[in-house]
PQR file with spaces between the fields and no chain letter, atoms N, CA, C, O and H, PARSE charges and radii, in Angstrom:
ATOM       1  N    UNK     1      -1.561  -54.895   -8.991 -0.4000 1.5000
ATOM       2  CA   UNK     1      -1.218  -54.227   -7.764 -0.0000 2.0000
ATOM       3  C    UNK     1      -1.890  -55.011   -6.631  0.5500 1.7000
ATOM       4  O    UNK     1      -3.066  -55.370   -6.698 -0.5500 1.4000
ATOM       5  N    UNK     2      -1.115  -55.253   -5.624 -0.4000 1.5000
ATOM       6  CA   UNK     2      -1.631  -56.001   -4.484 -0.0000 2.0000
ATOM       7  C    UNK     2      -2.435  -55.112   -3.551  0.5500 1.7000
ATOM       8  O    UNK     2      -2.371  -53.885   -3.625 -0.5500 1.4000
ATOM       9  H    UNK     2      -0.160  -54.962   -5.569  0.4000 1.0000
ATOM      10  N    UNK     3      -3.182  -55.744   -2.684 -0.4000 1.5000
ATOM      11  CA   UNK     3      -4.029  -55.027   -1.745 -0.0000 2.0000
ATOM      12  C    UNK     3      -3.199  -54.194   -0.779  0.5500 1.7000
ATOM      13  O    UNK     3      -3.601  -53.092   -0.406 -0.5500 1.4000
ATOM      14  H    UNK     3      -3.234  -56.741   -2.623  0.4000 1.0000
ATOM      15  N    UNK     4      -2.036  -54.717   -0.370 -0.4000 1.5000
ATOM      16  CA   UNK     4      -1.178  -53.963    0.568 -0.0000 2.0000
ATOM      17  C    UNK     4      -0.716  -52.656   -0.067  0.5500 1.7000
ATOM      18  O    UNK     4      -0.778  -51.590    0.546 -0.5500 1.4000
ATOM      19  H    UNK     4      -1.709  -55.612   -0.673  0.4000 1.0000
ATOM      20  N    UNK     5      -0.255  -52.764   -1.304 -0.4000 1.5000
ATOM      21  CA   UNK     5       0.242  -51.566   -1.993 -0.0000 2.0000
ATOM      22  C    UNK     5      -0.901  -50.581   -2.243  0.5500 1.7000
ATOM      23  O    UNK     5      -0.729  -49.372   -2.085 -0.5500 1.4000
ATOM      24  H    UNK     5      -0.205  -53.630   -1.802  0.4000 1.0000
ATOM      25  N    UNK     6      -2.058  -51.096   -2.629 -0.4000 1.5000
ATOM      26  CA   UNK     6      -3.211  -50.238   -2.873 -0.0000 2.0000
ATOM      27  C    UNK     6      -3.604  -49.485   -1.606  0.5500 1.7000
ATOM      28  O    UNK     6      -3.843  -48.278   -1.655 -0.5500 1.4000
ATOM      29  H    UNK     6      -2.198  -52.078   -2.757  0.4000 1.0000
ATOM      30  N    UNK     7      -3.672  -50.170   -0.488 -0.4000 1.5000
ATOM      31  CA   UNK     7      -4.056  -49.529    0.772 -0.0000 2.0000
ATOM      32  C    UNK     7      -2.995  -48.527    1.228  0.5500 1.7000
ATOM      33  O    UNK     7      -3.325  -47.492    1.808 -0.5500 1.4000
ATOM      34  H    UNK     7      -3.478  -51.151   -0.448  0.4000 1.0000
ATOM      35  N    UNK     8      -1.720  -48.831    0.967 -0.4000 1.5000
ATOM      36  CA   UNK     8      -0.653  -47.884    1.329 -0.0000 2.0000
ATOM      37  C    UNK     8      -0.787  -46.601    0.520  0.5500 1.7000
ATOM      38  O    UNK     8      -0.630  -45.502    1.053 -0.5500 1.4000
ATOM      39  H    UNK     8      -1.451  -49.672    0.496  0.4000 1.0000
ATOM      40  N    UNK     9      -1.078  -46.747   -0.777 -0.4000 1.5000
ATOM      41  CA   UNK     9      -1.258  -45.560   -1.610 -0.0000 2.0000
ATOM      42  C    UNK     9      -2.542  -44.808   -1.226  0.5500 1.7000
ATOM      43  O    UNK     9      -2.564  -43.577   -1.207 -0.5500 1.4000
ATOM      44  H    UNK     9      -1.205  -47.640   -1.210  0.4000 1.0000
ATOM      45  N    UNK    10      -3.584  -45.544   -0.929 -0.4000 1.5000
ATOM      46  CA   UNK    10      -4.853  -44.907   -0.550 -0.0000 2.0000
ATOM      47  C    UNK    10      -4.707  -44.121    0.748  0.5500 1.7000
ATOM      48  O    UNK    10      -5.351  -43.086    0.921 -0.5500 1.4000
ATOM      49  H    UNK    10      -3.566  -46.543   -0.945  0.4000 1.0000
ATOM      50  N    UNK    11      -3.874  -44.600    1.652 -0.4000 1.5000
ATOM      51  CA   UNK    11      -3.671  -43.897    2.923 -0.0000 2.0000
ATOM      52  C    UNK    11      -2.969  -42.561    2.704  0.5500 1.7000
ATOM      53  O    UNK    11      -3.146  -41.632    3.492 -0.5500 1.4000
ATOM      54  H    UNK    11      -3.351  -45.440    1.511  0.4000 1.0000
ATOM      55  N    UNK    12      -2.168  -42.457    1.629 -0.4000 1.5000
ATOM      56  CA   UNK    12      -1.433  -41.216    1.356 -0.0000 2.0000
ATOM      57  C    UNK    12      -2.227  -40.228    0.510  0.5500 1.7000
ATOM      58  O    UNK    12      -1.783  -39.096    0.320 -0.5500 1.4000
ATOM      59  H    UNK    12      -2.024  -43.212    0.989  0.4000 1.0000
ATOM      60  N    UNK    13      -3.377  -40.621    0.002 -0.4000 1.5000
ATOM      61  CA   UNK    13      -4.159  -39.759   -0.883 -0.0000 2.0000
ATOM      62  C    UNK    13      -4.512  -38.412   -0.250  0.5500 1.7000
ATOM      63  O    UNK    13      -4.384  -37.396   -0.933 -0.5500 1.4000
ATOM      64  H    UNK    13      -3.738  -41.540    0.156  0.4000 1.0000
ATOM      65  N    UNK    14      -4.948  -38.337    1.012 -0.4000 1.5000
ATOM      66  CA   UNK    14      -5.257  -37.012    1.587 -0.0000 2.0000
ATOM      67  C    UNK    14      -4.043  -36.081    1.608  0.5500 1.7000
ATOM      68  O    UNK    14      -4.192  -34.875    1.412 -0.5500 1.4000
ATOM      69  H    UNK    14      -5.052  -39.162    1.568  0.4000 1.0000
ATOM      70  N    UNK    15      -2.867  -36.611    1.840 -0.4000 1.5000
ATOM      71  CA   UNK    15      -1.661  -35.773    1.829 -0.0000 2.0000
ATOM      72  C    UNK    15      -1.404  -35.239    0.429  0.5500 1.7000
ATOM      73  O    UNK    15      -1.032  -34.076    0.273 -0.5500 1.4000
ATOM      74  H    UNK    15      -2.746  -37.591    1.999  0.4000 1.0000
ATOM      75  N    UNK    16      -1.597  -36.067   -0.589 -0.4000 1.5000
ATOM      76  CA   UNK    16      -1.425  -35.609   -1.969 -0.0000 2.0000
ATOM      77  C    UNK    16      -2.460  -34.545   -2.299  0.5500 1.7000
ATOM      78  O    UNK    16      -2.151  -33.550   -2.953 -0.5500 1.4000
ATOM      79  H    UNK    16      -1.899  -37.012   -0.462  0.4000 1.0000
ATOM      80  N    UNK    17      -3.677  -34.758   -1.848 -0.4000 1.5000
ATOM      81  CA   UNK    17      -4.750  -33.815   -2.121 -0.0000 2.0000
ATOM      82  C    UNK    17      -4.434  -32.454   -1.501  0.5500 1.7000
ATOM      83  O    UNK    17      -4.628  -31.422   -2.143 -0.5500 1.4000
ATOM      84  H    UNK    17      -3.928  -35.567   -1.316  0.4000 1.0000
ATOM      85  N    UNK    18      -3.952  -32.447   -0.263 -0.4000 1.5000
ATOM      86  CA   UNK    18      -3.616  -31.196    0.411 -0.0000 2.0000
ATOM      87  C    UNK    18      -2.461  -30.474   -0.255  0.5500 1.7000
ATOM      88  O    UNK    18      -2.485  -29.252   -0.395 -0.5500 1.4000
ATOM      89  H    UNK    18      -3.795  -33.286    0.258  0.4000 1.0000
ATOM      90  N    UNK    19      -1.453  -31.222   -0.663 -0.4000 1.5000
ATOM      91  CA   UNK    19      -0.299  -30.581   -1.301 -0.0000 2.0000
ATOM      92  C    UNK    19      -0.673  -30.051   -2.681  0.5500 1.7000
ATOM      93  O    UNK    19      -0.184  -28.996   -3.084 -0.5500 1.4000
ATOM      94  H    UNK    19      -1.433  -32.215   -0.549  0.4000 1.0000
ATOM      95  N    UNK    20      -1.520  -30.755   -3.407 -0.4000 1.5000
ATOM      96  CA   UNK    20      -1.943  -30.274   -4.719 -0.0000 2.0000
ATOM      97  C    UNK    20      -2.826  -29.039   -4.588  0.5500 1.7000
ATOM      98  O    UNK    20      -2.758  -28.135   -5.421 -0.5500 1.4000
ATOM      99  H    UNK    20      -1.917  -31.613   -3.080  0.4000 1.0000
ATOM     100  N    UNK    21      -3.652  -28.995   -3.550 -0.4000 1.5000
ATOM     101  CA   UNK    21      -4.477  -27.807   -3.322 -0.0000 2.0000
ATOM     102  C    UNK    21      -3.589  -26.599   -3.029  0.5500 1.7000
ATOM     103  O    UNK    21      -3.883  -25.490   -3.475 -0.5500 1.4000
ATOM     104  H    UNK    21      -3.708  -29.729   -2.874  0.4000 1.0000
ATOM     105  N    UNK    22      -2.515  -26.808   -2.288 -0.4000 1.5000
ATOM     106  CA   UNK    22      -1.583  -25.716   -1.994 -0.0000 2.0000
ATOM     107  C    UNK    22      -0.881  -25.245   -3.263  0.5500 1.7000
ATOM     108  O    UNK    22      -0.677  -24.045   -3.452 -0.5500 1.4000
ATOM     109  H    UNK    22      -2.277  -27.709   -1.926  0.4000 1.0000
ATOM     110  N    UNK    23      -0.512  -26.181   -4.129 -0.4000 1.5000
ATOM     111  CA   UNK    23       0.152  -25.825   -5.388 -0.0000 2.0000
ATOM     112  C    UNK    23      -0.799  -25.023   -6.272  0.5500 1.7000
ATOM     113  O    UNK    23      -0.400  -24.021   -6.865 -0.5500 1.4000
ATOM     114  H    UNK    23      -0.677  -27.155   -3.975  0.4000 1.0000
ATOM     115  N    UNK    24      -2.043  -25.457   -6.361 -0.4000 1.5000
ATOM     116  CA   UNK    24      -3.024  -24.752   -7.191 -0.0000 2.0000
ATOM     117  C    UNK    24      -3.263  -23.349   -6.635  0.5500 1.7000
ATOM     118  O    UNK    24      -3.348  -22.391   -7.404 -0.5500 1.4000
ATOM     119  H    UNK    24      -2.367  -26.271   -5.879  0.4000 1.0000
ATOM     120  N    UNK    25      -3.371  -23.215   -5.334 -0.4000 1.5000
ATOM     121  CA   UNK    25      -3.575  -21.895   -4.722 -0.0000 2.0000
ATOM     122  C    UNK    25      -2.387  -20.977   -4.990  0.5500 1.7000
ATOM     123  O    UNK    25      -2.572  -19.789   -5.251 -0.5500 1.4000
ATOM     124  H    UNK    25      -3.302  -23.993   -4.710  0.4000 1.0000
ATOM     125  N    UNK    26      -1.179  -21.511   -4.928 -0.4000 1.5000
ATOM     126  CA   UNK    26       0.013  -20.704   -5.200 -0.0000 2.0000
ATOM     127  C    UNK    26       0.042  -20.262   -6.660  0.5500 1.7000
ATOM     128  O    UNK    26       0.420  -19.128   -6.953 -0.5500 1.4000
ATOM     129  H    UNK    26      -1.029  -22.477   -4.715  0.4000 1.0000
ATOM     130  N    UNK    27      -0.350  -21.135   -7.572 -0.4000 1.5000
ATOM     131  CA   UNK    27      -0.374  -20.774   -8.987 -0.0000 2.0000
ATOM     132  C    UNK    27      -1.425  -19.700   -9.257  0.5500 1.7000
ATOM     133  O    UNK    27      -1.186  -18.783  -10.042 -0.5500 1.4000
ATOM     134  H    UNK    27      -0.657  -22.057   -7.334  0.4000 1.0000
ATOM     135  N    UNK    28      -2.572  -19.808   -8.619 -0.4000 1.5000
ATOM     136  CA   UNK    28      -3.614  -18.801   -8.814 -0.0000 2.0000
ATOM     137  C    UNK    28      -3.184  -17.453   -8.259  0.5500 1.7000
ATOM     138  O    UNK    28      -3.519  -16.410   -8.822 -0.5500 1.4000
ATOM     139  H    UNK    28      -2.766  -20.553   -7.982  0.4000 1.0000
ATOM     140  N    UNK    29      -2.450  -17.469   -7.169 -0.4000 1.5000
ATOM     141  CA   UNK    29      -1.984  -16.215   -6.584 -0.0000 2.0000
ATOM     142  C    UNK    29      -0.940  -15.558   -7.480  0.5500 1.7000
ATOM     143  O    UNK    29      -0.877  -14.330   -7.552 -0.5500 1.4000
ATOM     144  H    UNK    29      -2.178  -18.316   -6.712  0.4000 1.0000
ATOM     145  N    UNK    30      -0.123  -16.355   -8.161 -0.4000 1.5000
ATOM     146  CA   UNK    30       0.867  -15.798   -9.091 -0.0000 2.0000
ATOM     147  C    UNK    30       0.191  -15.131  -10.273  0.5500 1.7000
ATOM     148  O    UNK    30       0.668  -14.111  -10.771 -0.5500 1.4000
ATOM     149  H    UNK    30      -0.174  -17.351   -8.102  0.4000 1.0000
ATOM     150  N    UNK    31      -0.931  -15.709  -10.730 -0.4000 1.5000
ATOM     151  CA   UNK    31      -1.612  -15.193  -11.909 -0.0000 2.0000
ATOM     152  C    UNK    31      -2.334  -13.880  -11.639  0.5500 1.7000
ATOM     153  O    UNK    31      -2.529  -13.083  -12.557 -0.5500 1.4000
ATOM     154  H    UNK    31      -1.319  -16.537  -10.326  0.4000 1.0000
ATOM     155  N    UNK    32      -2.731  -13.646  -10.404 -0.4000 1.5000
ATOM     156  CA   UNK    32      -3.428  -12.410  -10.072 -0.0000 2.0000
ATOM     157  C    UNK    32      -2.426  -11.267  -10.087  0.5500 1.7000
ATOM     158  O    UNK    32      -1.279  -11.435   -9.671 -0.5500 1.4000
ATOM     159  H    UNK    32      -2.573  -14.293   -9.658  0.4000 1.0000
ATOM     160  N    UNK    33      -2.858  -10.101  -10.567 -0.4000 1.5000
ATOM     161  CA   UNK    33      -1.934   -8.967  -10.563 -0.0000 2.0000
ATOM     162  C    UNK    33      -1.562   -8.586   -9.132  0.5500 1.7000
ATOM     163  O    UNK    33      -2.410   -8.551   -8.241 -0.5500 1.4000
ATOM     164  H    UNK    33      -3.789   -9.965  -10.905  0.4000 1.0000
ATOM     165  N    UNK    34      -0.311   -8.310   -8.939 -0.4000 1.5000
ATOM     166  CA   UNK    34       0.168   -7.953   -7.599 -0.0000 2.0000
ATOM     167  C    UNK    34      -0.380   -6.586   -7.214  0.5500 1.7000
ATOM     168  O    UNK    34      -0.251   -5.620   -7.967 -0.5500 1.4000
ATOM     169  H    UNK    34       0.378   -8.338   -9.663  0.4000 1.0000
ATOM     170  N    UNK    35      -0.985   -6.513   -6.052 -0.4000 1.5000
ATOM     171  CA   UNK    35      -1.488   -5.246   -5.563 -0.0000 2.0000
ATOM     172  C    UNK    35      -0.385   -4.553   -4.783  0.5500 1.7000
ATOM     173  O    UNK    35       0.361   -5.182   -4.032 -0.5500 1.4000
ATOM     174  H    UNK    35      -1.091   -7.298   -5.441  0.4000 1.0000
ATOM     175  N    UNK    36      -0.300   -3.261   -4.975 -0.4000 1.5000
ATOM     176  CA   UNK    36       0.746   -2.493   -4.324 -0.0000 2.0000
ATOM     177  C    UNK    36       0.455   -2.400   -2.833  0.5500 1.7000
ATOM     178  O    UNK    36      -0.648   -2.036   -2.424 -0.5500 1.4000
ATOM     179  H    UNK    36      -0.906   -2.750   -5.585  0.4000 1.0000
ATOM     180  N    UNK    37       1.442   -2.727   -2.040 -0.4000 1.5000
ATOM     181  CA   UNK    37       1.291   -2.635   -0.593 -0.0000 2.0000
ATOM     182  C    UNK    37       1.576   -1.190   -0.177  0.5500 1.7000
ATOM     183  O    UNK    37       2.619   -0.637   -0.526 -0.5500 1.4000
ATOM     184  H    UNK    37       2.338   -3.023   -2.372  0.4000 1.0000
ATOM     185  N    UNK    38       0.663   -0.587    0.556 -0.4000 1.5000
ATOM     186  CA   UNK    38       0.865    0.785    0.999 -0.0000 2.0000
ATOM     187  C    UNK    38       1.076    0.805    2.503  0.5500 1.7000
ATOM     188  O    UNK    38       0.531   -0.017    3.240 -0.5500 1.4000
ATOM     189  H    UNK    38      -0.185   -1.036    0.839  0.4000 1.0000
ATOM     190  N    UNK    39       1.864    1.742    2.926 -0.4000 1.5000
ATOM     191  CA   UNK    39       2.078    1.905    4.357 -0.0000 2.0000
ATOM     192  C    UNK    39       0.923    2.742    4.922  0.5500 1.7000
ATOM     193  O    UNK    39       0.266    3.467    4.174 -0.5500 1.4000
ATOM     194  H    UNK    39       2.306    2.409    2.327  0.4000 1.0000
ATOM     195  N    UNK    40       0.675    2.651    6.213 -0.4000 1.5000
ATOM     196  CA   UNK    40      -0.441    3.420    6.794 -0.0000 2.0000
ATOM     197  C    UNK    40      -0.252    4.927    6.680  0.5500 1.7000
ATOM     198  O    UNK    40      -1.234    5.670    6.681 -0.5500 1.4000
ATOM     199  H    UNK    40       1.209    2.062    6.820  0.4000 1.0000
ATOM     200  N    UNK    41       0.994    5.392    6.581 -0.4000 1.5000
ATOM     201  CA   UNK    41       1.251    6.825    6.507 -0.0000 2.0000
ATOM     202  C    UNK    41       1.123    7.376    5.089  0.5500 1.7000
ATOM     203  O    UNK    41       1.015    8.589    4.904 -0.5500 1.4000
ATOM     204  H    UNK    41       1.792    4.789    6.580  0.4000 1.0000
ATOM     205  N    UNK    42       1.135    6.506    4.097 -0.4000 1.5000
ATOM     206  CA   UNK    42       1.092    6.943    2.708 -0.0000 2.0000
ATOM     207  C    UNK    42      -0.354    7.285    2.318  0.5500 1.7000
ATOM     208  O    UNK    42      -1.268    6.516    2.612 -0.5500 1.4000
ATOM     209  H    UNK    42       1.223    5.521    4.247  0.4000 1.0000
ATOM     210  N    UNK    43      -0.566    8.432    1.660 -0.4000 1.5000
ATOM     211  CA   UNK    43      -1.931    8.788    1.265 -0.0000 2.0000
ATOM     212  C    UNK    43      -2.452    7.837    0.187  0.5500 1.7000
ATOM     213  O    UNK    43      -1.689    7.353   -0.650 -0.5500 1.4000
ATOM     214  H    UNK    43       0.177    9.057    1.421  0.4000 1.0000
ATOM     215  N    UNK    44      -3.745    7.580    0.219 -0.4000 1.5000
ATOM     216  CA   UNK    44      -4.353    6.697   -0.768 -0.0000 2.0000
ATOM     217  C    UNK    44      -4.930    7.519   -1.913  0.5500 1.7000
ATOM     218  O    UNK    44      -5.369    8.653   -1.725 -0.5500 1.4000
ATOM     219  H    UNK    44      -4.365    7.973    0.899  0.4000 1.0000
ATOM     220  N    UNK    45      -4.920    6.925   -3.101 -0.4000 1.5000
ATOM     221  CA   UNK    45      -5.527    7.571   -4.262 -0.0000 2.0000
ATOM     222  C    UNK    45      -7.027    7.301   -4.234  0.5500 1.7000
ATOM     223  O    UNK    45      -7.455    6.154   -4.107 -0.5500 1.4000
ATOM     224  H    UNK    45      -4.563    6.004   -3.254  0.4000 1.0000
ATOM     225  N    UNK    46      -7.825    8.361   -4.352 -0.4000 1.5000
ATOM     226  CA   UNK    46      -9.274    8.233   -4.338 -0.0000 2.0000
ATOM     227  C    UNK    46      -9.813    8.947   -5.568  0.5500 1.7000
ATOM     228  O    UNK    46      -9.370   10.045   -5.906 -0.5500 1.4000
ATOM     229  H    UNK    46      -7.477    9.293   -4.454  0.4000 1.0000
ATOM     230  N    UNK    47     -10.770    8.316   -6.232 -0.4000 1.5000
ATOM     231  CA   UNK    47     -11.416    8.906   -7.391 -0.0000 2.0000
ATOM     232  C    UNK    47     -12.182   10.157   -6.960  0.5500 1.7000
ATOM     233  O    UNK    47     -12.691   10.225   -5.841 -0.5500 1.4000
ATOM     234  H    UNK    47     -11.130    7.424   -5.957  0.4000 1.0000
ATOM     235  N    UNK    48     -12.259   11.141   -7.849 -0.4000 1.5000
ATOM     236  CA   UNK    48     -12.935   12.400   -7.530 -0.0000 2.0000
ATOM     237  C    UNK    48     -14.413   12.153   -7.208  0.5500 1.7000
ATOM     238  O    UNK    48     -14.949   12.741   -6.269 -0.5500 1.4000
ATOM     239  H    UNK    48     -11.845   11.086   -8.758  0.4000 1.0000
ATOM     240  N    UNK    49     -15.061   11.299   -7.974 -0.4000 1.5000
ATOM     241  CA   UNK    49     -16.478   11.014   -7.718 -0.0000 2.0000
ATOM     242  C    UNK    49     -16.678   10.362   -6.353  0.5500 1.7000
ATOM     243  O    UNK    49     -17.638   10.674   -5.648 -0.5500 1.4000
ATOM     244  H    UNK    49     -14.625   10.821   -8.737  0.4000 1.0000
ATOM     245  N    UNK    50     -15.778    9.461   -5.983 -0.4000 1.5000
ATOM     246  CA   UNK    50     -15.873    8.823   -4.676 -0.0000 2.0000
ATOM     247  C    UNK    50     -15.680    9.845   -3.567  0.5500 1.7000
ATOM     248  O    UNK    50     -16.388    9.818   -2.560 -0.5500 1.4000
ATOM     249  H    UNK    50     -14.999    9.207   -6.556  0.4000 1.0000
ATOM     250  N    UNK    51     -14.731   10.739   -3.750 -0.4000 1.5000
ATOM     251  CA   UNK    51     -14.478   11.762   -2.737 -0.0000 2.0000
ATOM     252  C    UNK    51     -15.678   12.691   -2.600  0.5500 1.7000
ATOM     253  O    UNK    51     -16.004   13.133   -1.499 -0.5500 1.4000
ATOM     254  H    UNK    51     -14.156   10.762   -4.568  0.4000 1.0000
ATOM     255  N    UNK    52     -16.336   12.988   -3.722 -0.4000 1.5000
ATOM     256  CA   UNK    52     -17.516   13.848   -3.686 -0.0000 2.0000
ATOM     257  C    UNK    52     -18.659   13.164   -2.951  0.5500 1.7000
ATOM     258  O    UNK    52     -19.477   13.838   -2.325 -0.5500 1.4000
ATOM     259  H    UNK    52     -16.071   12.629   -4.617  0.4000 1.0000
ATOM     260  N    UNK    53     -18.731   11.829   -3.016 -0.4000 1.5000
ATOM     261  CA   UNK    53     -19.750   11.102   -2.266 -0.0000 2.0000
ATOM     262  C    UNK    53     -19.447   11.128   -0.771  0.5500 1.7000
ATOM     263  O    UNK    53     -20.362   11.189    0.050 -0.5500 1.4000
ATOM     264  H    UNK    53     -18.066   11.281   -3.524  0.4000 1.0000
ATOM     265  N    UNK    54     -18.159   11.082   -0.416 -0.4000 1.5000
ATOM     266  CA   UNK    54     -17.773   11.085    0.992 -0.0000 2.0000
ATOM     267  C    UNK    54     -18.006   12.456    1.611  0.5500 1.7000
ATOM     268  O    UNK    54     -18.592   12.575    2.687 -0.5500 1.4000
ATOM     269  H    UNK    54     -17.416   11.033   -1.083  0.4000 1.0000
ATOM     270  N    UNK    55     -17.531   13.503    0.906 -0.4000 1.5000
ATOM     271  CA   UNK    55     -17.666   14.874    1.408 -0.0000 2.0000
ATOM     272  C    UNK    55     -18.362   15.698    0.324  0.5500 1.7000
ATOM     273  O    UNK    55     -17.694   16.280   -0.531 -0.5500 1.4000
ATOM     274  H    UNK    55     -17.055   13.406    0.032  0.4000 1.0000
ATOM     275  N    UNK    56     -19.687   15.753    0.349 -0.4000 1.5000
ATOM     276  CA   UNK    56     -20.402   16.508   -0.688 -0.0000 2.0000
ATOM     277  C    UNK    56     -20.015   17.977   -0.683  0.5500 1.7000
ATOM     278  O    UNK    56     -19.902   18.600    0.372 -0.5500 1.4000
ATOM     279  H    UNK    56     -20.229   15.280    1.043  0.4000 1.0000
ATOM     280  N    UNK    57     -19.815   18.520   -1.874 -0.4000 1.5000
ATOM     281  CA   UNK    57     -19.476   19.934   -2.012 -0.0000 2.0000
ATOM     282  C    UNK    57     -18.005   20.240   -1.882  0.5500 1.7000
ATOM     283  O    UNK    57     -17.607   21.392   -2.055 -0.5500 1.4000
ATOM     284  H    UNK    57     -19.907   18.014   -2.732  0.4000 1.0000
ATOM     285  N    UNK    58     -17.186   19.257   -1.585 -0.4000 1.5000
ATOM     286  CA   UNK    58     -15.747   19.496   -1.395 -0.0000 2.0000
ATOM     287  C    UNK    58     -15.090   19.932   -2.693  0.5500 1.7000
ATOM     288  O    UNK    58     -14.213   20.796   -2.677 -0.5500 1.4000
ATOM     289  H    UNK    58     -17.509   18.322   -1.444  0.4000 1.0000
ATOM     290  N    UNK    59     -15.490   19.366   -3.792 -0.4000 1.5000
ATOM     291  CA   UNK    59     -14.845   19.656   -5.081 -0.0000 2.0000
ATOM     292  C    UNK    59     -15.080   21.100   -5.481  0.5500 1.7000
ATOM     293  O    UNK    59     -14.196   21.723   -6.068 -0.5500 1.4000
ATOM     294  H    UNK    59     -16.203   18.664   -3.804  0.4000 1.0000
ATOM     295  N    UNK    60     -16.247   21.646   -5.178 -0.4000 1.5000
ATOM     296  CA   UNK    60     -16.532   23.024   -5.525 -0.0000 2.0000
ATOM     297  C    UNK    60     -15.696   24.021   -4.716  0.5500 1.7000
ATOM     298  O    UNK    60     -15.443   25.134   -5.179 -0.5500 1.4000
ATOM     299  H    UNK    60     -16.965   21.140   -4.701  0.4000 1.0000
ATOM     300  N    UNK    61     -15.268   23.631   -3.518 -0.4000 1.5000
ATOM     301  CA   UNK    61     -14.494   24.525   -2.659 -0.0000 2.0000
ATOM     302  C    UNK    61     -13.001   24.522   -2.948  0.5500 1.7000
ATOM     303  O    UNK    61     -12.280   25.402   -2.478 -0.5500 1.4000
ATOM     304  H    UNK    61     -15.474   22.728   -3.142  0.4000 1.0000
ATOM     305  N    UNK    62     -12.534   23.562   -3.702 -0.4000 1.5000
ATOM     306  CA   UNK    62     -11.106   23.424   -3.964 -0.0000 2.0000
ATOM     307  C    UNK    62     -10.707   24.365   -5.089  0.5500 1.7000
ATOM     308  O    UNK    62     -11.375   24.430   -6.121 -0.5500 1.4000
ATOM     309  H    UNK    62     -13.120   22.847   -4.084  0.4000 1.0000
ATOM     310  N    UNK    63      -9.610   25.097   -4.888 -0.4000 1.5000
ATOM     311  CA   UNK    63      -9.074   25.969   -5.937 -0.0000 2.0000
ATOM     312  C    UNK    63      -7.849   25.303   -6.524  0.5500 1.7000
ATOM     313  O    UNK    63      -7.007   24.772   -5.801 -0.5500 1.4000
ATOM     314  H    UNK    63      -9.067   25.044   -4.050  0.4000 1.0000
ATOM     315  N    UNK    64      -7.758   25.336   -7.839 -0.4000 1.5000
ATOM     316  CA   UNK    64      -6.616   24.720   -8.521 -0.0000 2.0000
ATOM     317  C    UNK    64      -5.690   25.776   -9.018  0.5500 1.7000
ATOM     318  O    UNK    64      -4.663   25.464   -9.621 -0.5500 1.4000
ATOM     319  H    UNK    64      -8.442   25.768   -8.427  0.4000 1.0000
């Protein structure tokens, strides 16, 4: 390989690095479980213990 060709390829290395980083990030995002997108108006699910920490005594007042 000649010096001209080597320098031409070396000049493109940062572009390859950036595109490969984007590909790896996209693959990692695919592997993660998709989180459900909720609208602001939709109620959120909260664990009973967490709710009891937020509002102490609330669970005792609720009638089922």
